[in-house]
One Martini backbone bead per residue (centre of mass of N, CA, C, O) as a GRO file, in nm:
protein
  398
    1MET     BB    1  10.647  11.607  11.572
    2MET     BB    2  10.348  11.469  11.552
    3PRO     BB    3  10.036  11.502  11.624
    4ALA     BB    4   9.832  11.269  11.782
    5ASP     BB    5   9.564  11.396  11.605
    6LEU     BB    6   9.617  11.369  11.289
    7GLU     BB    7   9.426  11.138  11.191
    8THR     BB    8   9.169  11.269  11.296
    9ASP     BB    9   9.188  11.531  11.143
   10SER     BB   10   9.206  11.404  10.854
   11VAL     BB   11   8.936  11.270  10.844
   12ARG     BB   12   8.766  11.520  10.875
   13LEU     BB   13   8.874  11.681  10.636
   14ARG     BB   14   8.819  11.482  10.403
   15GLU     BB   15   8.513  11.477  10.450
   16THR     BB   16   8.480  11.775  10.393
   17MET     BB   17   8.602  11.782  10.112
   18ALA     BB   18   8.404  11.577   9.988
   19GLY     BB   19   8.151  11.748  10.043
   20VAL     BB   20   8.230  11.995   9.870
   21LEU     BB   21   8.273  11.847   9.600
   22ALA     BB   22   7.987  11.735   9.583
   23ALA     BB   23   7.843  12.009   9.590
   24ASP     BB   24   8.004  12.086   9.312
   25GLY     BB   25   7.984  11.808   9.128
   26VAL     BB   26   8.245  11.615   9.127
   27LEU     BB   27   8.112  11.363   9.317
   28ALA     BB   28   7.896  11.177   9.159
   29ASP     BB   29   8.065  10.924   9.231
   30PRO     BB   30   8.074  10.734   9.507
   31ALA     BB   31   8.350  10.598   9.461
   32TRP     BB   32   8.518  10.868   9.463
   33ARG     BB   33   8.431  10.962   9.742
   34GLN     BB   34   8.551  10.725   9.893
   35ALA     BB   35   8.847  10.773   9.806
   36VAL     BB   36   8.873  11.068   9.924
   37GLU     BB   37   8.813  10.958  10.224
   38ALA     BB   38   9.061  10.747  10.227
   39VAL     BB   39   9.287  10.945  10.129
   40PRO     BB   40   9.588  11.074  10.266
   41ARG     BB   41   9.716  11.356  10.149
   42HIS     BB   42   9.935  11.438  10.360
   43ARG     BB   43  10.129  11.196  10.291
   44PHE     BB   44  10.213  11.354  10.001
   45VAL     BB   45  10.263  11.654  10.163
   46PRO     BB   46  10.511  11.743  10.368
   47GLY     BB   47  10.583  11.969  10.135
   48PHE     BB   48  10.524  12.318  10.039
   49TYR     BB   49  10.408  12.590   9.843
   50LEU     BB   50  10.302  12.931   9.912
   51PRO     BB   51  10.183  13.233   9.838
   52ALA     BB   52  10.220  13.536   9.899
   53ASP     BB   53  10.059  13.837   9.911
   54GLU     BB   54  10.338  13.958   9.813
   55ARG     BB   55  10.572  14.085   9.635
   56ASP     BB   56  10.864  14.169   9.550
   57GLY     BB   57  11.081  14.422   9.444
   58GLN     BB   58  11.080  14.254   9.142
   59GLY     BB   59  10.787  14.102   9.110
   60LEU     BB   60  10.804  13.844   9.258
   61THR     BB   61  10.710  13.550   9.374
   62VAL     BB   62  10.650  13.443   9.700
   63TRP     BB   63  10.764  13.138   9.843
   64GLU     BB   64  10.623  12.953  10.099
   65PRO     BB   65  10.703  12.726  10.326
   66VAL     BB   66  10.518  12.420  10.410
   67THR     BB   67  10.493  12.257  10.731
   68ALA     BB   68  10.436  12.100  11.015
   69GLU     BB   69  10.669  12.239  11.174
   70LEU     BB   70  10.604  12.538  11.102
   71ASP     BB   71  10.268  12.488  11.035
   72TYR     BB   72  10.027  12.278  11.106
   73GLY     BB   73   9.759  12.418  11.034
   74ARG     BB   74   9.833  12.513  10.745
   75TRP     BB   75   9.918  12.238  10.626
   76LEU     BB   76   9.647  12.081  10.677
   77ALA     BB   77   9.456  12.268  10.532
   78ALA     BB   78   9.592  12.267  10.256
   79ALA     BB   79   9.578  11.948  10.212
   80TYR     BB   80   9.234  11.996  10.238
   81SER     BB   81   9.229  12.158   9.987
   82ASP     BB   82   9.137  12.300   9.667
   83THR     BB   83   9.468  12.275   9.591
   84THR     BB   84   9.758  12.355   9.443
   85LEU     BB   85  10.078  12.211   9.533
   86ILE     BB   86  10.393  12.322   9.537
   87THR     BB   87  10.701  12.095   9.530
   88GLN     BB   88  10.864  12.229   9.273
   89PHE     BB   89  11.165  12.396   9.127
   90ASP     BB   90  11.351  12.357   8.854
   91GLY     BB   91  11.404  12.046   8.940
   92GLU     BB   92  11.445  12.110   9.267
   93GLU     BB   93  11.491  11.954   9.551
   94PRO     BB   94  11.383  12.004   9.849
   95ASP     BB   95  11.463  12.076  10.199
   96TRP     BB   96  11.227  12.000  10.436
   97LYS     BB   97  11.413  12.057  10.704
   98GLN     BB   98  11.531  12.340  10.530
   99PRO     BB   99  11.343  12.553  10.411
  100ALA     BB  100  11.311  12.800  10.153
  101VAL     BB  101  11.258  13.087  10.030
  102ARG     BB  102  11.105  13.191   9.730
  103HIS     BB  103  11.197  13.362   9.412
  104GLY     BB  104  11.030  13.247   9.195
  105GLY     BB  105  10.997  13.033   8.934
  106ALA     BB  106  10.953  12.712   8.804
  107PRO     BB  107  10.713  12.487   8.816
  108THR     BB  108  10.769  12.101   8.818
  109SER     BB  109  10.584  12.021   9.078
  110SER     BB  110  10.266  11.869   9.195
  111SER     BB  111   9.959  11.894   9.372
  112THR     BB  112   9.674  11.857   9.251
  113LEU     BB  113   9.378  11.945   9.261
  114PRO     BB  114   9.123  11.731   9.360
  115SER     BB  115   8.905  11.809   9.157
  116LEU     BB  116   9.079  11.748   8.899
  117VAL     BB  117   9.155  11.462   8.958
  118VAL     BB  118   8.870  11.343   8.960
  119ARG     BB  119   8.791  11.450   8.685
  120MET     BB  120   8.989  11.295   8.522
  121TRP     BB  121   8.892  11.014   8.585
  122ALA     BB  122   8.591  11.070   8.499
  123ASP     BB  123   8.643  11.169   8.211
  124ALA     BB  124   8.784  10.880   8.137
  125GLU     BB  125   8.585  10.656   8.230
  126VAL     BB  126   8.672  10.527   8.493
  127THR     BB  127   8.661  10.177   8.598
  128GLU     BB  128   8.598   9.887   8.686
  129GLY     BB  129   8.852   9.677   8.516
  130HIS     BB  130   9.059   9.884   8.454
  131THR     BB  131   9.349   9.972   8.281
  132VAL     BB  132   9.607  10.210   8.383
  133LEU     BB  133   9.774  10.505   8.276
  134GLU     BB  134   9.997  10.729   8.440
  135ILE     BB  135  10.102  11.059   8.374
  136GLY     BB  136  10.236  11.165   8.644
  137THR     BB  137  10.278  11.117   8.963
  138GLY     BB  138  10.424  11.289   9.155
  139THR     BB  139  10.311  11.253   9.476
  140GLY     BB  140  10.056  11.015   9.442
  141TYR     BB  141   9.762  11.087   9.497
  142SER     BB  142   9.625  11.006   9.229
  143THR     BB  143   9.712  10.712   9.245
  144ALA     BB  144   9.571  10.640   9.507
  145LEU     BB  145   9.278  10.677   9.402
  146ALA     BB  146   9.304  10.457   9.186
  147CYS     BB  147   9.365  10.228   9.379
  148GLU     BB  148   9.113  10.251   9.551
  149ARG     BB  149   8.915  10.202   9.296
  150LEU     BB  150   9.082   9.948   9.127
  151GLY     BB  151   9.345   9.858   9.225
  152SER     BB  152   9.680   9.820   9.201
  153ALA     BB  153   9.706   9.607   8.958
  154ASP     BB  154   9.558   9.842   8.742
  155VAL     BB  155   9.817  10.037   8.813
  156THR     BB  156  10.009  10.276   8.624
  157SER     BB  157  10.302  10.484   8.697
  158ILE     BB  158  10.478  10.768   8.564
  159GLU     BB  159  10.813  10.932   8.605
  160VAL     BB  160  11.078  11.159   8.512
  161ASP     BB  161  11.139  11.187   8.826
  162GLY     BB  162  11.308  11.005   9.044
  163ARG     BB  163  11.268  11.160   9.315
  164ARG     BB  164  10.969  11.181   9.303
  165LEU     BB  165  10.905  10.875   9.289
  166GLU     BB  166  11.034  10.793   9.554
  167GLN     BB  167  10.838  10.958   9.736
  168ALA     BB  168  10.574  10.841   9.623
  169ALA     BB  169  10.634  10.541   9.691
  170SER     BB  170  10.659  10.583   9.999
  171ALA     BB  171  10.364  10.676  10.036
  172LEU     BB  172  10.215  10.442   9.899
  173TYR     BB  173  10.327  10.212  10.066
  174GLY     BB  174  10.247  10.338  10.348
  175CYS     BB  175   9.928  10.305  10.253
  176GLY     BB  176   9.909  10.017  10.077
  177TYR     BB  177  10.015  10.080   9.781
  178THR     BB  178  10.086   9.870   9.466
  179PRO     BB  179  10.183   9.997   9.209
  180THR     BB  180  10.317  10.050   8.901
  181LEU     BB  181  10.651  10.183   8.888
  182ALA     BB  182  10.825  10.442   8.684
  183VAL     BB  183  11.092  10.563   8.511
  184ALA     BB  184  10.946  10.785   8.263
  185ASP     BB  185  10.853  10.899   7.949
  186GLY     BB  186  10.543  11.002   7.844
  187LEU     BB  187  10.592  11.003   7.528
  188TYR     BB  188  10.619  10.658   7.560
  189GLY     BB  189  10.504  10.552   7.795
  190TYR     BB  190  10.452  10.176   7.882
  191TRP     BB  191  10.516   9.888   7.736
  192PRO     BB  192  10.528   9.659   7.956
  193GLU     BB  193  10.191   9.713   8.026
  194ALA     BB  194  10.077   9.685   7.768
  195LYS     BB  195   9.758   9.723   7.729
  196PHE     BB  196   9.522   9.986   7.770
  197ASP     BB  197   9.218  10.137   7.859
  198ARG     BB  198   9.375  10.384   8.003
  199ILE     BB  199   9.498  10.724   7.956
  200VAL     BB  200   9.644  10.965   8.198
  201ALA     BB  201   9.746  11.307   8.196
  202ALA     BB  202   9.955  11.531   8.422
  203CYS     BB  203  10.034  11.666   8.150
  204SER     BB  204  10.156  11.836   7.874
  205PHE     BB  205  10.116  11.860   7.509
  206ARG     BB  206  10.169  11.950   7.179
  207ALA     BB  207  10.116  11.647   7.110
  208VAL     BB  208  10.022  11.346   7.036
  209PRO     BB  209  10.162  11.062   7.119
  210PRO     BB  210  10.200  10.777   6.937
  211ALA     BB  211  10.253  10.568   7.164
  212LEU     BB  212   9.970  10.594   7.299
  213LEU     BB  213   9.801  10.467   7.079
  214ALA     BB  214   9.960  10.187   7.084
  215GLN     BB  215   9.859  10.137   7.412
  216VAL     BB  216   9.569  10.112   7.317
  217ARG     BB  217   9.285   9.975   7.308
  218PRO     BB  218   9.031   9.926   7.130
  219GLY     BB  219   8.813  10.176   7.278
  220GLY     BB  220   8.994  10.332   7.416
  221LYS     BB  221   9.131  10.599   7.634
  222ILE     BB  222   9.248  10.946   7.614
  223LEU     BB  223   9.366  11.182   7.856
  224LEU     BB  224   9.456  11.522   7.773
  225THR     BB  225   9.679  11.792   7.732
  226LEU     BB  226   9.701  12.068   7.525
  227SER     BB  227   9.987  12.264   7.423
  228GLY     BB  228  10.216  12.553   7.433
  229TRP     BB  229  10.404  12.853   7.363
  230LEU     BB  230  10.125  13.030   7.439
  231TYR     BB  231   9.955  12.896   7.657
  232GLY     BB  232   9.759  12.692   7.533
  233TYR     BB  233   9.460  12.508   7.626
  234ALA     BB  234   9.342  12.148   7.585
  235ARG     BB  235   9.110  11.923   7.653
  236VAL     BB  236   9.110  11.562   7.570
  237LEU     BB  237   8.903  11.293   7.441
  238LEU     BB  238   9.008  10.979   7.326
  239THR     BB  239   8.938  10.735   7.076
  240VAL     BB  240   9.048  10.422   6.982
  241ALA     BB  241   9.101  10.255   6.693
  242GLU     BB  242   9.171   9.981   6.515
  243ASP     BB  243   9.378  10.161   6.322
  244GLY     BB  244   9.513  10.384   6.542
  245THR     BB  245   9.332  10.592   6.557
  246ALA     BB  246   9.187  10.922   6.669
  247GLU     BB  247   8.905  11.061   6.853
  248GLY     BB  248   8.774  11.389   6.986
  249ARG     BB  249   8.679  11.606   7.237
  250LEU     BB  250   8.667  11.895   7.374
  251LEU     BB  251   8.665  12.012   7.743
  252GLY     BB  252   8.850  12.264   7.729
  253SER     BB  253   9.067  12.582   7.819
  254THR     BB  254   9.122  12.619   8.164
  255VAL     BB  255   9.323  12.383   8.180
  256SER     BB  256   9.642  12.337   8.344
  257PHE     BB  257   9.964  12.211   8.266
  258MET     BB  258  10.252  12.092   8.287
  259SER     BB  259  10.499  12.035   8.087
  260ALA     BB  260  10.661  11.844   7.918
  261ARG     BB  261  10.993  11.881   7.931
  262THR     BB  262  11.038  11.832   7.614
  263HIS     BB  263  10.790  12.072   7.567
  264ALA     BB  264  10.924  12.306   7.641
  265ALA     BB  265  11.005  12.624   7.616
  266PRO     BB  266  11.227  12.812   7.474
  267VAL     BB  267  11.464  13.026   7.469
  268PHE     BB  268  11.498  13.372   7.288
  269GLY     BB  269  11.589  13.621   7.429
  270ASN     BB  270  11.584  13.947   7.312
  271PRO     BB  271  11.318  14.107   7.186
  272ALA     BB  272  11.457  14.358   7.071
  273HIS     BB  273  11.630  14.208   6.861
  274TRP     BB  274  11.388  14.111   6.693
  275ALA     BB  275  11.264  14.391   6.634
  276ALA     BB  276  11.499  14.535   6.483
  277GLY     BB  277  11.431  14.354   6.197
  278LEU     BB  278  11.188  14.509   6.131
  279PRO     BB  279  10.968  14.683   5.983
  280ASP     BB  280  10.900  15.027   6.003
  281LYS     BB  281  10.619  14.974   5.881
  282PRO     BB  282  10.318  14.967   5.989
  283ARG     BB  283  10.002  14.810   6.063
  284ALA     BB  284   9.681  14.769   6.097
  285THR     BB  285   9.474  14.601   6.346
  286PRO     BB  286   9.156  14.460   6.438
  287HIS     BB  287   9.320  14.309   6.670
  288SER     BB  288   9.362  14.252   6.992
  289PRO     BB  289   9.570  14.087   7.205
  290GLU     BB  290   9.346  14.049   7.430
  291ARG     BB  291   9.197  13.811   7.298
  292ILE     BB  292   9.456  13.613   7.408
  293THR     BB  293   9.525  13.748   7.716
  294ALA     BB  294   9.289  13.736   7.868
  295ALA     BB  295   9.099  13.639   8.173
  296THR     BB  296   8.918  13.435   7.976
  297GLU     BB  297   8.759  13.173   7.829
  298GLU     BB  298   8.787  13.282   7.543
  299ALA     BB  299   9.087  13.354   7.543
  300PHE     BB  300   9.190  13.068   7.597
  301HIS     BB  301   9.065  12.945   7.344
  302LEU     BB  302   9.204  13.145   7.133
  303ARG     BB  303   9.498  13.067   7.213
  304PHE     BB  304   9.476  12.782   7.107
  305LEU     BB  305   9.401  12.852   6.814
  306ALA     BB  306   9.648  13.031   6.760
  307GLN     BB  307   9.860  12.799   6.810
  308SER     BB  308   9.768  12.630   6.566
  309ALA     BB  309   9.892  12.852   6.360
  310VAL     BB  310  10.156  12.911   6.578
  311PRO     BB  311  10.336  12.666   6.732
  312ASP     BB  312  10.641  12.835   6.754
  313ALA     BB  313  10.530  13.055   6.924
  314GLN     BB  314  10.595  13.344   7.127
  315MET     BB  315  10.503  13.553   7.429
  316THR     BB  316  10.561  13.907   7.509
  317THR     BB  317  10.585  14.178   7.743
  318MET     BB  318  10.708  14.530   7.689
  319GLY     BB  319  10.516  14.719   7.834
  320GLU     BB  320  10.317  14.787   7.546
  321VAL     BB  321  10.474  14.554   7.397
  322VAL     BB  322  10.412  14.297   7.176
  323HIS     BB  323  10.572  13.976   7.142
  324LEU     BB  324  10.665  13.768   6.862
  325VAL     BB  325  10.835  13.436   6.861
  326ASP     BB  326  11.031  13.229   6.620
  327VAL     BB  327  11.284  12.998   6.647
  328VAL     BB  328  11.245  12.814   6.396
  329THR     BB  329  11.197  13.053   6.151
  330GLY     BB  330  11.269  13.368   6.257
  331SER     BB  331  11.013  13.496   6.341
  332ALA     BB  332  10.832  13.821   6.385
  333ALA     BB  333  10.643  14.042   6.619
  334THR     BB  334  10.465  14.352   6.676
  335LEU     BB  335  10.248  14.522   6.928
  336THR     BB  336  10.105  14.857   6.916
  337PRO     BB  337   9.981  15.128   7.033
  338ALA     BB  338   9.738  15.311   6.796
  339ASP     BB  339   9.491  15.519   6.773
  340GLY     BB  340   9.309  15.319   6.962
  341GLY     BB  341   9.483  15.081   6.862
  342TRP     BB  342   9.671  14.862   6.650
  343ALA     BB  343  10.013  14.782   6.561
  344VAL     BB  344  10.198  14.604   6.307
  345ARG     BB  345  10.511  14.410   6.298
  346GLU     BB  346  10.651  14.188   6.042
  347GLY     BB  347  10.887  13.903   6.005
  348GLY     BB  348  10.953  13.665   5.804
  349PRO     BB  349  10.826  13.361   5.669
  350VAL     BB  350  10.620  13.420   5.911
  351LYS     BB  351  10.304  13.566   5.970
  352LEU     BB  352  10.197  13.565   6.269
  353TRP     BB  353   9.955  13.769   6.299
  354GLU     BB  354   9.807  13.696   6.040
  355ARG     BB  355   9.729  13.411   6.130
  356ILE     BB  356   9.566  13.496   6.372
  357GLU     BB  357   9.366  13.672   6.220
  358ARG     BB  358   9.235  13.438   6.060
  359ILE     BB  359   9.129  13.298   6.306
  360LEU     BB  360   8.951  13.521   6.421
  361ASP     BB  361   8.773  13.570   6.177
  362ALA     BB  362   8.656  13.280   6.159
  363TYR     BB  363   8.538  13.269   6.447
  364ASP     BB  364   8.344  13.512   6.411
  365ALA     BB  365   8.194  13.388   6.155
  366ALA     BB  366   8.100  13.126   6.328
  367GLY     BB  367   7.999  13.235   6.626
  368ARG     BB  368   8.192  13.163   6.858
  369PRO     BB  369   8.285  12.876   6.929
  370GLY     BB  370   8.327  12.639   7.144
  371PRO     BB  371   8.528  12.377   7.253
  372GLU     BB  372   8.289  12.149   7.240
  373THR     BB  373   8.280  12.181   6.903
  374PHE     BB  374   8.541  12.033   6.887
  375THR     BB  375   8.768  11.815   6.704
  376LEU     BB  376   9.007  11.550   6.724
  377HIS     BB  377   9.246  11.424   6.493
  378VAL     BB  378   9.443  11.114   6.486
  379TYR     BB  379   9.739  11.023   6.302
  380GLY     BB  380  10.019  10.940   6.140
  381GLY     BB  381  10.056  11.251   6.010
  382GLY     BB  382   9.886  11.366   6.264
  383GLN     BB  383   9.677  11.662   6.349
  384HIS     BB  384   9.333  11.778   6.385
  385LEU     BB  385   9.110  12.031   6.377
  386ARG     BB  386   8.745  12.040   6.394
  387HIS     BB  387   8.474  12.234   6.222
  388PRO     BB  388   8.184  12.295   6.062
  389GLN     BB  389   8.264  12.638   6.040
  390LEU     BB  390   8.570  12.536   5.993
  391PRO     BB  391   8.860  12.499   5.902
  392GLY     BB  392   9.127  12.332   5.922
  393LEU     BB  393   9.339  12.294   6.221
  394PRO     BB  394   9.658  12.268   6.248
  395LEU     BB  395   9.886  12.036   6.447
  396PRO     BB  396  10.182  12.003   6.436
  397ARG     BB  397  10.436  11.812   6.474
  398PRO     BB  398  10.728  11.880   6.670
   0.00000   0.00000   0.00000
């Protein structure tokens, strides 16, 4: 049984959350603040996971289930906090009547933190009269905000996971929102409702899907996050031209979304097996791997640029050794601390770290330009990053 004062509590909490987001500059548009104050987020997250304070004996994150029945206060407070709430791991739908603690696992669905949801709609320059396609319905909270602002008739939302969409649909309809919903793969948009004024993706792609360009009216915009197997990210706002090409600027490299499931990184086996075939003689490298692995804004940006040079590479660390593995070409590299610096061994048709070095050298020579100074150009043959002081940075279509 839910407490009798749930609705009263939720009204107060979402007004408080809206006030906090407004103070942080997220809700500059009064219409979006009104939407945040109107949509009951708790209706979209009957259960979710929060990380425990400590990891388990194997070093895995312990994920604790949170529901109103287990802990009403914690559940409601988290529902109206500016936090991403994980609702699914490894594509497995939890039994929220008898939820279990999880150890590790890959999140595959979530309710994105409200500030980012609102920022997405605002950054896409969505306003009244626009028809929108949302890719990644998730819990349906973001969809509800769009319906509250635009009206349900102008909102289409698609989700690849049918079970997720069923639960989102139930919550949306229960709140009085009736957008067009469909189980569909975001790589292909949703042709039956095209063309759209805006497409906004709540998942990330390795490259801009061509179908999305074809489903936006000339002058319309696409907001999505580009990602890759190095887990470098960049948000980009594209404007579609009459000829079907598009271009736009990067909006930053610190926001991450779960990958579209067909763009997820493949498993690559034992890194030691890959390293065993590398040349015995290493060479010194002027760049530490920390330049692309550190938890800094510049490193996030550099990881995305490095990824553009080696789009099929993956990276993992075992002890002090950093491994790069490319399952597409069979190339590999290792970086090992040596004499106060780093030594690299690499083999295969693609010299992975050498390509990343060239990117880092060019970036330094150009004065370390930030993400907002780069533009992305998308056309029939592929897509390229461009910068006035840097050569073209190709992002091949996967």
